[in-house]
N, C-alpha and C positions, 0 to 999 in steps of 0.2 A: 122147735122152730129154729133155735139157733144154729143147730147143725145144718138144716136145710139153707139158711142164708150164707153160711160159709161155704157150702158146696156151690151156691149160686155165683159166689165171687170167683172159683176157679173156672166157671164156664165163661171164659171171656169173648167166645165168639159162638153163633149158632150152631155150626158143626160140633163143637164140643158139646154143647148142651144136648143135642139131638143124639149124640153117640151115648148118651149116659143110659145105663141099664138101671131103671128104677122100678119099686115094686108098684103094682097098681093099687093105689089108696088116694083117696080124695085130698090127702095132704100133698101129694105129688103134684096134683093139678095146681094148687096154690103155689108150689115152689116153682114150676114152670112158668106160670103166669108172672111171678115175681121176677125170675130170670129175665123174662122178654121184656120187661120194663127196663131192667138194668141194661139191657143191649140195646134200648131205644127201638124195638121191634114191637111199636105200640099196636099195629093192626092185630098183630096175632095174640098179643096179651089181652086186649078188649074181647076179642073172640072167647078166650079161655074165661075170662072173667065174668062175661055174660051167660057162659055155660053154668058156671058156679053159683052165679045169682039164680038161674032158672031152677038148679039142684037144692035150693033152699036157704042159701047164703045171702040173699037180698038184702038183709037188715045189717050185714056186717059192716061195721065201720072200717074196718081194714079194706075190706073189697072196695067199699065206695070211695076211700082216698086213693087206694092205687088206680082205679079206674078214672079218677080225676088228673092223677099224674099222666097217666097214658094219654088222656085227651089232650091235655097240656103239651105232651111231648109232640103228638101229630101237628100242633100248630107250627111248631119250628122247623 
């Protein structure tokens, strides 16, 4: 996960994130959602986290916390 978080720091705008060629893996979805929260793209992040919750991660405290952050960022 640490490597994914470091990679998220390099994607400092949506276009950079979108241009990454990443493997199709459930972890990639967590990475994309995390990066979207960092970029303050809360709507897209919430869509991704909702999809992950529906896929079986609904009890993940990390996912719940990240969704709370995204909801908070939407207010500002």
